[in-house]
N, CA and C atoms as an extended XYZ file, in Angstrom:
120
Properties=species:S:1:pos:R:3:atomname:S:1:resname:S:1:resid:I:1 pbc="F F F"
N       167.017      -61.876      226.606 N   MET     1
C       167.754      -61.093      225.538 CA  MET     1
C       168.577      -60.177      226.297 C   MET     1
N       169.881      -60.054      225.642 N   SER     2
C       171.039      -59.279      225.771 CA  SER     2
C       171.138      -58.111      224.714 C   SER     2
N       171.310      -56.996      225.220 N   LEU     3
C       171.285      -55.737      224.388 CA  LEU     3
C       173.019      -55.276      224.374 C   LEU     3
N       173.418      -55.141      223.274 N   ASN     4
C       174.765      -54.246      223.107 CA  ASN     4
C       174.593      -52.881      223.008 C   ASN     4
N       174.759      -52.027      224.067 N   LEU     5
C       174.659      -50.756      223.664 CA  LEU     5
C       176.166      -50.044      223.820 C   LEU     5
N       176.501      -48.999      222.860 N   LYS     6
C       177.568      -48.265      222.831 CA  LYS     6
C       177.142      -46.912      222.963 C   LYS     6
N       177.712      -46.179      223.974 N   VAL     7
C       177.243      -44.721      224.031 CA  VAL     7
C       178.493      -43.764      223.579 C   VAL     7
N       178.655      -43.010      222.876 N   PHE     8
C       179.750      -42.229      222.575 CA  PHE     8
C       179.464      -40.718      222.605 C   PHE     8
N       180.304      -40.081      223.325 N   GLU     9
C       180.255      -38.649      223.620 CA  GLU     9
C       180.816      -37.994      222.242 C   GLU     9
N       179.996      -37.583      221.387 N   SER    10
C       180.486      -36.983      220.097 CA  SER    10
C       181.294      -35.458      220.162 C   SER    10
N       180.699      -34.564      221.000 N   SER    11
C       181.247      -33.311      221.005 CA  SER    11
C       180.810      -32.583      222.310 C   SER    11
N       181.748      -31.786      223.073 N   ASP    12
C       181.390      -31.246      224.151 CA  ASP    12
C       180.299      -29.962      224.058 C   ASP    12
N       180.562      -29.200      222.657 N   LYS    13
C       179.745      -28.207      222.579 CA  LYS    13
C       178.239      -28.661      222.083 C   LYS    13
N       178.289      -29.638      221.379 N   GLU    14
C       176.809      -30.014      220.896 CA  GLU    14
C       176.073      -30.675      222.002 C   GLU    14
N       176.838      -31.551      222.582 N   MET    15
C       176.337      -32.360      223.746 CA  MET    15
C       175.378      -33.455      223.391 C   MET    15
N       175.708      -34.446      222.484 N   PHE    16
C       174.702      -35.485      222.276 CA  PHE    16
C       175.578      -36.524      222.207 C   PHE    16
N       175.030      -37.872      222.253 N   TYR    17
C       175.553      -39.228      222.279 CA  TYR    17
C       175.183      -39.849      220.924 C   TYR    17
N       176.197      -40.855      220.598 N   TRP    18
C       175.767      -41.802      219.649 CA  TRP    18
C       175.455      -43.113      220.217 C   TRP    18
N       174.277      -43.742      220.014 N   VAL    19
C       173.796      -44.810      220.600 CA  VAL    19
C       173.825      -45.994      219.767 C   VAL    19
N       174.776      -47.124      219.559 N   VAL    20
C       174.638      -47.902      218.734 CA  VAL    20
C       174.382      -49.287      219.365 C   VAL    20
N       172.964      -49.802      218.649 N   TYR    21
C       172.446      -51.087      219.169 CA  TYR    21
C       172.731      -52.114      218.319 C   TYR    21
N       173.295      -53.203      218.728 N   THR    22
C       173.888      -54.284      217.957 CA  THR    22
C       172.560      -55.403      218.064 C   THR    22
N       171.879      -55.791      217.340 N   VAL    23
C       170.970      -56.955      217.357 CA  VAL    23
C       171.554      -58.064      217.642 C   VAL    23
N       171.395      -59.034      218.580 N   PRO    24
C       172.020      -60.272      218.973 CA  PRO    24
C       171.891      -61.363      217.686 C   PRO    24
N       172.970      -61.996      217.316 N   GLY    25
C       172.635      -62.931      216.299 CA  GLY    25
C       172.701      -62.577      214.721 C   GLY    25
N       172.699      -61.140      214.704 N   THR    26
C       172.603      -60.576      213.381 CA  THR    26
C       173.727      -59.678      213.429 C   THR    26
N       174.133      -58.898      212.002 N   SER    27
C       174.965      -58.002      212.000 CA  SER    27
C       174.385      -56.739      211.671 C   SER    27
N       173.228      -56.607      212.218 N   TYR    28
C       172.421      -55.443      212.218 CA  TYR    28
C       172.576      -54.522      212.977 C   TYR    28
N       172.820      -53.056      212.752 N   GLU    29
C       173.104      -52.266      213.876 CA  GLU    29
C       172.293      -50.931      213.749 C   GLU    29
N       171.738      -50.658      214.791 N   TYR    30
C       170.507      -49.556      214.834 CA  TYR    30
C       171.555      -48.347      215.491 C   TYR    30
N       171.555      -47.331      214.836 N   ILE    31
C       172.501      -46.004      215.259 CA  ILE    31
C       171.405      -44.766      215.684 C   ILE    31
N       171.338      -44.361      216.606 N   GLY    32
C       170.476      -43.270      216.844 CA  GLY    32
C       171.410      -42.189      217.907 C   GLY    32
N       170.827      -41.125      217.815 N   ARG    33
C       171.435      -39.728      218.601 CA  ARG    33
C       170.672      -39.380      219.609 C   ARG    33
N       170.989      -39.267      220.670 N   ILE    34
C       170.484      -38.670      221.765 CA  ILE    34
C       171.063      -37.291      222.253 C   ILE    34
N       170.190      -36.220      222.158 N   ARG    35
C       170.723      -34.819      222.609 CA  ARG    35
C       170.544      -34.658      223.942 C   ARG    35
N       171.726      -34.226      224.599 N   ILE    36
C       171.903      -34.096      226.243 CA  ILE    36
C       171.533      -32.639      226.576 C   ILE    36
N       170.201      -32.398      227.198 N   ASN    37
C       170.032      -31.155      227.489 CA  ASN    37
C       170.607      -30.658      229.024 C   ASN    37
N       171.306      -29.747      228.897 N   GLU    38
C       172.035      -29.077      230.120 CA  GLU    38
C       170.992      -28.471      231.138 C   GLU    38
N       170.092      -28.111      230.842 N   ALA    39
C       169.105      -27.668      231.846 CA  ALA    39
C       167.906      -28.600      232.167 C   ALA    39
N       168.267      -29.264      233.216 N   ASN    40
C       167.438      -30.454      233.342 CA  ASN    40
C       166.299      -29.902      234.161 C   ASN    40
């Protein structure tokens, strides 16, 4: 199973990424937001 992930850096201040997952064989896309924490 192959996954198509696209990560976008939305803003330097907000520090979060848009993750777009396209389901293989369909036109369905799951869009999620991952927040980046500077203090690891």
